[in-house]
C-alpha positions in Angstrom: -0.3 0.3 -0.2 2.6 2.3 0.9 4.4 1.8 -2.2 1.1 2.6 -4.3 1.0 5.7 -2.3 4.4 7.1 -3.1 3.7 5.7 -7.0 0.9 8.2 -7.1 2.7 10.8 -5.3 5.1 10.7 -7.6 2.7 10.9 -10.6 0.6 13.5 -9.1 3.7 15.5 -9.2 5.0 14.5 -12.5 1.6 15.9 -14.1 1.6 19.0 -12.0 5.2 20.6 -12.0 4.7 23.0 -14.0 2.0 24.0 -11.8 3.9 23.6 -8.9 6.9 25.0 -10.0 5.0 28.4 -10.8 3.5 28.7 -7.5 6.8 28.0 -6.1 8.3 30.7 -7.8 5.8 33.3 -7.5 5.6 32.4 -3.6 9.6 33.1 -3.8 9.1 36.2 -5.3 6.7 37.7 -2.4 8.8 36.6 0.0 12.1 38.1 -1.6 10.5 41.0 -3.2 12.6 40.6 -6.3 11.9 39.6 -9.5 8.7 40.9 -9.7 8.8 43.2 -12.8 6.4 45.9 -10.6 8.2 49.3 -11.9 4.7 50.5 -12.0 4.0 50.5 -8.7 6.7 53.0 -7.8 5.9 55.1 -10.8 3.1 56.4 -8.6 4.1 55.4 -4.6 4.9 59.0 -3.7 1.2 60.1 -4.7 -0.1 57.4 -2.6 1.5 58.3 0.7 -0.4 61.4 1.3 -3.6 59.9 1.0 -5.4 59.6 4.4 -5.6 55.3 5.9 -9.5 55.9 6.1 -9.4 56.1 2.1 -6.8 53.7 1.8 -8.5 51.1 -0.2 -7.6 50.0 -4.0 -9.3 48.1 -6.9 -7.1 46.0 -9.0 -9.2 45.5 -12.1 -7.6 42.6 -14.4 -5.1 42.0 -11.5 -3.8 39.0 -13.5 -1.6 36.5 -11.2 -0.9 39.3 -8.7 2.8 39.0 -8.4 4.6 39.7 -12.0 4.2 43.2 -13.1 1.5 43.8 -10.5 1.6 47.4 -9.2 -0.5 46.6 -6.3 1.4 43.8 -4.9 2.9 46.3 -2.6 0.0 47.5 -1.3 -1.2 43.6 -0.9 1.5 43.5 1.6 1.1 46.9 3.2 -1.5 46.6 6.7 -2.4 50.3 5.7 -4.0 49.9 2.8 -7.5 47.2 2.0 -7.8 45.8 -1.7 -10.8 43.9 -3.6 -9.2 42.8 -7.2 -11.3 41.5 -9.8 -9.6 38.7 -12.2 -11.1 35.8 -14.4 -8.6 34.1 -16.6 -5.6 33.9 -13.2 -8.2 33.6 -10.4 -7.2 30.1 -9.3 -2.7 31.6 -9.7 -3.9 34.8 -7.6 -5.8 32.8 -5.2 -3.2 30.8 -4.2 -0.6 33.7 -4.2 -2.5 36.1 -2.2 -3.3 33.3 0.7 -1.2 34.7 3.4 -2.8 38.4 2.9 -5.9 38.9 4.9 -6.9 42.6 3.7 -7.5 41.6 0.2 -11.1 40.2 -1.2 -10.5 38.6 -4.5 -13.7 38.6 -7.0 -13.8 35.8 -9.8 -16.0 37.7 -12.1 -15.5 39.2 -15.8 -15.9 43.6 -15.2 -17.7 45.1 -18.0 -19.3 48.4 -18.5 -22.6 47.3 -17.7 -21.5 45.6 -14.0 -18.9 47.9 -12.7 -20.9 50.0 -10.9 -23.1 47.5 -8.9 -19.6 45.4 -8.2 -18.2 48.2 -6.2 -21.6 49.1 -4.6 -21.7 46.0 -3.6 -18.2 45.7 -2.3 -19.3 48.8 -0.3 -16.1 51.0 -2.2 -16.2 54.7 -0.7 -16.2 57.2 -3.5 -13.2 59.0 -3.0 -11.0 55.6 -2.6 -7.5 55.4 -2.5 -6.3 54.1 -6.1 -7.6 52.6 -9.1 -5.4 50.2 -11.6 -7.4 49.4 -14.7 -6.0 46.7 -16.8 -8.3 44.4 -18.6 -6.8 44.9 -22.7 -10.0 45.7 -24.0 -12.9 48.2 -23.5 -11.0 49.8 -20.4 -12.7 53.0 -21.9 -16.1 52.5 -21.4 -15.4 51.0 -17.8 -13.1 54.2 -16.6 -16.0 56.0 -18.2 -19.0 54.2 -16.3 -16.7 54.4 -12.7 -16.7 57.9 -12.3 -20.1 58.8 -14.1 -21.1 56.2 -11.1 -19.9 58.9 -8.4 -16.3 57.3 -7.7 -13.5 59.8 -7.6 -10.5 57.7 -6.7 -7.6 59.6 -5.2 -4.7 58.1 -8.1 -5.4 56.4 -11.2 -3.5 54.6 -13.2 -5.1 52.6 -16.7 -3.1 50.6 -19.9 -3.7 52.7 -22.9 -2.9 51.5 -26.0 0.0 53.2 -26.6 1.4 52.7 -29.7 -1.9 55.5 -31.3 -0.2 59.3 -30.5 -1.7 62.3 -29.9 -4.2 64.0 -30.6 -5.7 60.5 -32.0 -9.1 59.6 -30.0 -9.6 56.0 -30.4 -11.1 53.7 -28.2 -12.8 50.1 -28.3 -16.1 49.8 -27.6 -17.8 47.1 -25.4 -19.2 44.6 -27.1 -19.9 40.9 -25.0 -19.8 39.0 -28.4 -16.1 39.4 -29.1 -13.3 38.3 -26.9 -10.1 40.6 -26.5 -7.4 41.6 -27.2 -7.3 41.0 -30.7 -3.9 41.9 -31.8 -3.4 45.7 -31.4 -7.2 46.4 -31.2 -7.7 46.8 -27.4 -8.3 49.5 -24.8 -7.9 53.5 -25.7 -5.5 56.1 -27.1 -4.0 58.4 -24.6 -6.0 61.4 -25.9 -8.9 59.2 -25.2 -8.6 58.8 -22.0 -7.0 62.3 -21.0 -9.9 63.9 -22.4 -12.5 61.3 -20.5 -10.9 61.9 -17.3 -9.8 65.7 -17.5 -13.6 66.1 -18.1 -14.2 64.3 -14.5 -11.8 66.5 -12.3 -8.1 64.9 -13.0 -4.7 65.6 -14.9 -2.6 63.7 -16.4 0.4 63.5 -14.3 2.8 61.5 -16.5 2.7 57.8 -18.5 5.1 55.1 -18.1 5.4 52.8 -21.5 1.8 51.9 -21.6 0.6 53.1 -18.1 -1.0 56.7 -18.0 -1.0 58.0 -14.6 -4.0 60.3 -13.4 -4.4 62.4 -9.8 -7.5 64.1 -9.1 -7.2 68.0 -9.0 -8.9 67.8 -5.5 -6.4 66.3 -3.9 -3.2 67.1 -6.1 -1.9 69.9 -7.6 -0.3 69.8 -11.0 2.8 71.4 -11.0 4.0 70.8 -15.0 2.8 72.4 -18.4 3.8 69.9 -20.7 1.7 69.4 -23.6 0.0 66.2 -23.7 2.6 65.1 -27.0 5.6 66.1 -25.0 4.0 63.6 -22.1 3.8 60.9 -24.5 7.2 61.7 -25.9 8.6 61.5 -22.8 6.8 58.3 -21.3 6.4 56.7 -24.6 9.1 57.3 -27.4 12.1 58.2 -25.2 10.7 54.8 -23.0 14.0 53.0 -22.3 14.6 50.3 -24.2 10.9 51.0 -26.3 12.0 49.2 -30.0 13.1 45.7 -27.6 10.7 46.2 -25.0 7.8 47.0 -27.0 9.3 45.6 -30.3 5.7 43.8 -30.9 4.4 47.6 -31.8 7.4 47.7 -35.0 4.2 47.6 -37.7 2.7 50.8 -35.7 5.9 53.0 -35.4 5.6 54.8 -38.9 2.4 56.4 -37.2 4.7 58.6 -34.9 5.7 60.7 -37.7 2.4 60.6 -39.9 0.0 63.8 -39.9 -3.7 64.0 -38.5 -5.4 62.8 -41.7 -2.8 60.1 -42.6 -2.9 58.7 -38.9 -7.0 58.5 -39.0 -6.9 56.2 -42.6 -3.5 54.3 -41.2 -5.5 53.0 -38.4 -9.3 51.9 -40.3 -6.8 50.4 -42.9 -5.7 48.7 -39.5 -8.7 47.6 -38.2 -10.5 47.5 -41.3 -11.8 43.7 -39.6 -13.2 45.7 -36.5 -15.3 48.1 -38.3 -18.0 49.6 -35.9 -16.4 48.1 -33.0 -14.5 51.2 -32.0 -15.0 55.2 -32.1 -11.8 56.7 -33.7 -11.1 60.7 -34.3 
């Protein structure tokens, strides 16, 4: 009997080696706080320091596995922050990785513009919560629009943009429950579209870092720079360190950086001809 149990154990370990190895790797990264690829967090860390303790709630929509390239892992490890994480694709890995954190709640659900208000209210999220991270590689624009229209006004917002589409192009993917995302380069919204939406709702763009844009609530922060949107885009994406290597998959869109407005519109329409009607462009 002991031999059978031993052989079955070996069989189980063999079949699940990759999963066990991945979990072990994540756990090592959490404990050692290395190899995380979480540079995004340090782009806004100083802005979180001024948030009152009673507002230190963060919402992470599209949390992934919660470790690799996570901008909220450091908050999950903090005793001062409470977190609500939404994920559908890597939910089991995320749940395992965060098993020892007591200040977080994890929801296995697909976030859409139609359910986001009820989700946040269902978790009793306060209107002026501390930090929102949005990274769902799809209809992010309409999700954040409905968050703001529902009366939520977080202190700091980090959202992934479709970095390859430069100012002044306004582009965003519309919500369609029949489609799956991302579809190659077809996802998210341009920096111009994000900036226009959030500026109308009381935010200013502080800076971008690669494909992440950071917005601060004017109620709580004062803008100290006068850079134009094009300058911010140039500094944060075009001049991004090792951009051509990091964003090598954007190579066939790089010509957009040198086209005028009318040429850019034609270029994007041609690239997304298979998604006609599924996006806004101006």
